[in-house]
N, C-alpha and C positions, 0 to 999 in steps of 0.2 A: 687634659682636654686641649685640643688644638683649635685656635681661633685664627681666621684669616681676614684680611682687609686690604683695601687698595685705594689708590687715587690715580687718575689718568688724565693726561692732557693730549688733545688732538689739535693739529694745526693745519691751516690752509684749506679748510672746508667750511661751508655754512654750518652753524650749530644745529644739532638735533637733540630732542629731549632725552633719548635713551641711546647709549652707545651700542653699536653693533659689533659683530665679530671683527676684530682688528685685522686679522689676516685677510679676511674677505674684503674689507674696505681697502687695504693696501693693494691687493691684487686687482681690484677694480679701479685703482687710481684715484680713490676718494680722499686721500690725504698724502702729504709729503713726509710727515713726521708725527710720531706718537711716543709718549713717555708713559709707561705703565709701571708705577711703583706698587708692587704687590708684596705683601709680607705676612708672616705668621708668628704666633707666639704659642708656647706650650704653658698651660696653667695647671698648677697642682696646689690644692688647699688654699686657693686665693692668692698664690704667689706665682710670678712669672719665672719659670725655670730654664727656658730656652727660647730662642727667637732667631729669625733669619729672613733673608730676601727671597722673593719668588717671581720677580718680574724684570723688565728691562725695556730698552728702547727699540724702535722700529722705524726705518726709513722707507719711503715709497719711491718708485721710479718716476722719472720726469719724461713725458712724451711731448715732443714739439712738432707741430704741423706747420709746414711752409709750402703753400700752393698744394701740389699733389704729393709732396714728399712728407714722410713721417719718420722721425728719429726718436729712439728711446734711450735715455741715459741712465746708467746704473748709479745709485747713490753711493756716497762714501760714509759709512757708519763709523763714528768715533767710539772708542771704548766707553762703556758705562762707568760712571764714577759713583761708587756706592761707599758711603762712609760707614765705618764700624758702628753698629747699633749702640746707642746710649741707653743702657739698661739699668733699671732698679728692680726691686721686688714687685713694684706696682705698675710700672709703665716702661715702654721701649719707644725710642724715637729713631726712625730711619730717615736717611737723606740720600736722594739719588738724583744724579744729573745724567741725562742722555741727550743725544743729538747727532748731528753730522752735516754733510753738505750734499747738495745735488751734484750729479756728475756733469751737469751742463756747464761748459766754460763760461766765465763771466769776466772778460777783460775790463778793467776799470781803474781809475785813479782812486787812491785811498788816503786816509788821514795820516798814516804812520809808515815808517820805513818798511819795505822798499818803495812805497808810494805808488806802486803799480801791482795789481793782483790779476791773476788769470783764473784761479779757482773760485768757485761760488762761495759766498759768505756762509758762515756757520749758523745753524739753528739749534736751539736747545731750550729745555726747561729744567729747573731744579726744584724738586718736590720734597716735602717732608711729610711723614706719616707718623702719628703718635698713637700707639695701641696700649690699652690699659688692662689690668687684671680683671676688671669688672665687665670686660667685653666691649666697651665703647672705644671709639677711635675718632680722630679728627685729622685734617690735613692743612698744609700751608703751601703756597707757591712762593718759594724763597727767591727765585730769579728766573729770567727768561730772556731770550733774544728779543730785540726790539721789533722784529718782524719775523714771521707773520703774526696774526692774531692767534691766541691760544685759548681754547675752550677747556674747561675743567669738569671732569665727571667724578662723582663720588663712588663709594664702595658698592652701591646698588646699581651703578651704571647710569645714573641720572645726571643730566647736566646741572651743575651746581654754581658755577661762577665762570668768569672770563677775565683775561688780562685786559685792562682798560686802555692801554696805550699801544699803538703800533706806528713805528716811525721807519718807513722804508729807507729814506735817505741816509739816516745815521747808521742803520744796520748794514746797508750796502757798502758804505765807506769805512766801516769800523770793525765789523764782526769777523775777525780772522786771527790766527796765530795766538799770541799771548793775550789778546783782547777777548778771550773766551774763557770758560771755566777750565779748559784743558791747558790754558796758559796760566794767567794769574788774575783774571778779571771776571766778575759776575755783574750782570745787569739787573738791577732791582726790578721786580714786577709789581705793578699796581693792580690789585685784584678788585673787581667790582661785581655786583650782582648781575646775573644774566637777564636779558630781556625776556618778556613773556611770549608765548606763542601768538597771542593777539598782537603784540607790538611787532613781531616779525612779519605777520601778515600785513599790518598797516604800513610798515616800512617799505615793502614791495610796492604798494599802491602809491606811496609818496614819491618814490624814486623813479617809477616807470609809468605812472598814470598821467599822461598828458605832457605838458611842457616840463623841461628839466627844472627842478627846484633850484633856488638860489643857494649857493654854498658860502657860508660865512666862517671865518677863522677868528679866534680870539686868543690873545695871549693870557697867560696865567694872571689872575687877579682882576681881569676885566669883566664887566657885566654884560650878559646877553639881554636881559630885561630887568627892570626894577619893579618892585611891588607898587601897584597903583598906576603903572603905565597903561595906556590903551593898547589893545592888540587883538587881532582876529586870525592870526596865523598859527600853524603848528610847527614844532621843531623836532627833527630827528637827529639825535646825537650820534655822529659818525665816529668820532674818536675823542678820547680824553674823558675828563670827569668834571661834572658841574655840581656845585654846592647849591642846595635849596635853602633860602633864607626867608623866614617869615618874621616880621616885626623885629628885625635886626638880630635874630637868633638863627644860627645854622641848625636845620632840623633833619638833614640827610644829604647823601651824595648819590648821584646817578652816573652810570657809565654807558658805554657805547650800546646802541640799540634802543635806548629809552626814547619814548615819544612824549613830548611835553607840550603844554599850552592848551589842553582840552578844557580846563576850567574857565579860562577867559572866553573861549568860543561858546561854551554852553551857558555861561552865567553873566552876560552883559558886556563882554569885551574889555574887561579890566583885569590886569595881571594880579593874582592873589599872592604871589611870592616873587622874590628876586632870584635870579639865576646867575651865579658868579663862577667863573672858570677856576677850578682848583688846579688844573694843569692847562697847558695849551690845548685848545679844542677845535674841532671842526663840526659844524652844524648845518644840516639842510633845512631851509625855510620854505614852507609850502602853504598854499591857501587851505583853509579848513575844509573846503568842499572836495578835496582829494579823498577824504575819508567820510563814510556815512555816519549819521548822527548816532545810530545804535552802537556802533563800535566805539565812538567817543564816550557814550554813557557807560559802556562796559569798562573802558579804560579808567574813567573817573572812579568807578567802584573799586577797581583793583588797587589804585594808588592809596597806600596808607598815608603817605605824605603827598599832598596834591601839588605837584610842581608846575607852576604856571609863570 
């Protein structure tokens, strides 16, 4: 019996709950880069007897508009890096790196020799997929370029996670040559839970409904709020990871797209948890009236950990 599974990352587009046809998305210019790790195993009498890869990477074109002019640049796809499957009778682990560069020239100063680059930086993700003789599978994101944001879709094509950090400055100055998986360097990926559809709707309202929200940056280890503080504002986590701490105990972590602060707004204006930066973070701060009360009630019901 043959069993198939997959994990896919898509970059440079807003997340959607279900992945579409990648070829159609690419042709429509809806992403610049995708990594689809697809694999299969043959199972006989409860043992894995054969296995192999069935997927790969995909780069999209870059179209630039300047006044009435339009130019389209073909991407430079780097060869897929597929490690030999690690196989036993009961499971197989596949590891695949794919990526490349846009064809758009990007002259810039960089951190390493020759200290000047003209080609665009490299984008990539490194994925692992473990398939088992009982038909189950799971995935890991082992590494990724520091920019852009990477969304992760599971074997059913549903969005399952996202990479929590995106650092354009470091990526632009560093991601070339030997400082990529095609050289001798991998950039660790910090994977977080994906925001809900409700949070995505609320984030649009926060960022575009009225005056621009205040943007705050926090260094790793600093507190956004502390339990017991007064407060009546909402927070939209733009980048990085926040740890939720209740009564001096860490009870969870939240990544980009999460909306926080609804408990204080709904229940008396006092923060019920501390929020500490697990990484460097950027947060949008907005008044509570940007979002209607019913949406805040729904958000509170959704949060298993109530991060305020």
